[in-house]
C-alpha positions as CSV (number, residue, x, y, z in Angstrom):
1,R,-9.2,37.4,57.0
2,P,-8.2,37.4,60.7
3,M,-6.3,40.7,60.2
4,V,-9.2,42.4,58.4
5,E,-11.7,41.1,61.0
6,K,-9.5,42.4,63.9
7,T,-9.3,45.8,62.3
8,W,-12.9,46.1,61.1
9,G,-15.4,43.9,63.1
10,I,-18.1,44.2,60.5
11,F,-16.2,41.7,58.4
12,Q,-16.8,38.9,60.9
13,G,-20.4,38.3,59.7
14,L,-19.6,38.5,56.0
15,N,-19.1,35.8,53.5
16,W,-15.5,35.3,52.3
17,A,-14.0,33.7,49.2
18,C,-10.5,33.0,48.0
19,S,-9.6,33.1,44.3
20,I,-7.0,30.3,44.9
21,E,-8.7,28.0,47.4
22,D,-12.2,28.4,46.1
23,M,-11.5,28.0,42.4
24,D,-10.3,24.9,40.6
25,W,-8.5,26.7,37.9
26,K,-7.2,23.5,36.3
27,D,-10.8,22.3,35.7
28,R,-11.4,25.5,34.0
29,G,-8.6,25.1,31.4
30,F,-5.6,26.7,33.2
31,G,-2.3,25.0,34.0
32,S,-1.6,27.0,37.1
33,N,-3.3,29.2,39.7
34,S,-0.6,31.9,39.7
35,L,-2.1,35.3,39.2
36,E,0.5,36.2,36.6
37,Y,-0.2,33.0,34.6
38,L,-4.0,33.3,34.9
39,L,-4.0,36.9,33.6
40,M,-1.6,36.1,30.8
41,K,-4.0,33.3,29.6
42,Q,-6.8,35.9,29.7
43,G,-4.8,38.3,27.6
44,F,-3.7,40.7,30.3
45,F,-0.1,41.7,31.2
46,F,1.0,43.5,34.4
47,E,4.0,44.1,36.5
48,G,3.0,42.5,39.7
49,H,4.2,42.0,43.2
50,R,2.9,45.3,44.4
51,A,-0.2,45.2,46.6
52,K,-2.2,47.8,44.7
53,I,-1.3,46.4,41.3
54,D,-2.0,42.8,42.4
55,C,-5.4,43.8,43.7
56,L,-6.3,45.6,40.5
57,A,-5.1,42.6,38.5
58,G,-7.2,40.3,40.6
59,I,-10.3,42.4,40.0
60,A,-9.5,42.3,36.2
61,L,-9.3,38.5,36.4
62,L,-12.5,38.1,38.3
63,A,-14.2,40.5,35.8
64,S,-13.2,38.3,32.9
65,T,-15.0,35.4,31.2
66,L,-13.3,32.0,31.7
67,P,-12.6,29.6,28.8
68,T,-15.6,27.6,30.0
69,G,-17.8,30.6,29.1
70,E,-18.7,31.3,32.7
71,P,-17.9,34.7,34.4
72,A,-15.0,34.2,36.7
73,L,-16.6,36.0,39.7
74,A,-19.8,33.9,39.3
75,A,-17.7,30.7,39.4
76,L,-15.8,31.9,42.5
77,L,-19.0,32.8,44.3
78,A,-20.7,29.5,43.4
79,S,-17.8,27.6,44.8
80,A,-17.5,29.7,47.9
81,R,-21.2,29.1,48.7
82,K,-20.7,25.3,48.9
83,E,-20.7,24.0,52.4
84,R,-17.6,22.1,53.4
85,T,-16.8,20.1,56.5
86,L,-13.6,20.3,58.5
87,V,-12.5,16.7,59.2
88,H,-9.9,15.9,61.8
89,A,-8.3,12.5,61.3
90,V,-7.8,12.0,65.0
91,N,-5.4,9.3,66.2
92,S,-4.4,8.3,62.7
93,P,-1.6,5.8,62.6
94,F,1.8,7.4,62.0
95,E,2.4,5.1,58.9
96,T,-0.6,6.8,57.2
97,K,0.9,10.3,57.1
98,D,2.1,10.0,53.5
99,I,-1.3,8.9,52.1
100,L,-3.0,11.6,54.1
101,R,-0.6,14.2,52.8
102,A,-1.0,12.9,49.2
103,R,-4.8,13.2,49.6
104,G,-4.4,16.9,50.6
105,Y,-4.6,16.6,54.4
106,R,-2.6,19.2,56.3
107,W,-0.8,18.7,59.6
108,D,-1.7,20.8,62.6
109,P,1.3,20.7,64.9
110,G,-0.6,22.4,67.7
111,D,-3.4,19.9,67.9
112,R,-1.2,17.1,66.5
113,V,-3.8,16.0,64.0
114,W,-4.2,15.7,60.2
115,W,-7.2,17.7,58.8
116,T,-8.9,18.6,55.5
117,L,-11.9,20.4,54.2
118,T,-14.3,18.3,52.1
119,E,-17.5,18.9,50.2
120,D,-18.2,15.1,50.2
121,L,-18.3,14.1,53.9
122,E,-19.6,10.6,53.3
123,G,-17.0,9.9,50.6
124,E,-14.2,11.2,52.8
125,Q,-15.3,9.2,55.8
126,A,-15.4,6.0,53.6
127,W,-11.9,6.8,52.3
128,L,-10.6,7.3,55.9
129,S,-12.2,4.1,57.0
130,D,-10.7,2.1,54.2
131,H,-7.2,3.7,53.9
132,V,-6.4,5.0,57.4
133,Y,-8.4,3.3,60.1
134,G,-8.6,-0.3,58.7
135,G,-12.4,-0.4,58.3
136,S,-13.3,1.0,61.7
137,L,-13.9,4.8,61.7
138,P,-13.4,6.4,65.1
139,A,-15.5,9.3,66.4
140,M,-14.0,12.5,65.1
141,P,-14.9,16.2,65.3
142,L,-16.8,17.4,62.2
143,T,-17.2,21.2,61.8
144,P,-19.4,22.8,59.2
145,V,-17.5,25.4,57.3
146,R,-19.4,28.1,55.3
147,A,-18.4,31.2,53.5
148,N,-19.1,33.3,56.6
149,N,-16.6,31.5,58.8
150,R,-14.1,30.1,56.2
151,F,-10.5,31.4,56.6
152,S,-11.3,32.8,60.0
153,L,-10.1,31.9,63.4
154,R,-13.6,30.8,64.3
155,V,-13.2,27.5,62.5
156,G,-11.6,25.0,64.8
């Protein structure tokens, strides 16, 4: 997204979705989120790893109906429309790094902080309080993330 926005400024205000990050393929009956695997399970075969072919394959996948009966593109768009919150686990004790990683937190070496995106802010804060901060949740930056700024450099 940053490259596209830098080249064509009009993209800065548009919503954005990712067919990997915004789709829980396993919940929809798939064992992997690899494009080749997803297409094979949908009955398509292609020789990938070429930009144009991969793009066309992705379009074919999003035009298909999922095993759950829902159109793939509709499922992707519904997921992308959900608001998420960027949570920074500031000053988390070093010994909690493994449980943060196991929960899906990522390390930002520049800011030296663990972070995640969540749809359930209250649940995430309760988990952090119980598992990371010993019952006392510190003040932490919370940033709303929507489809119009997700995957951009504007989310901090």
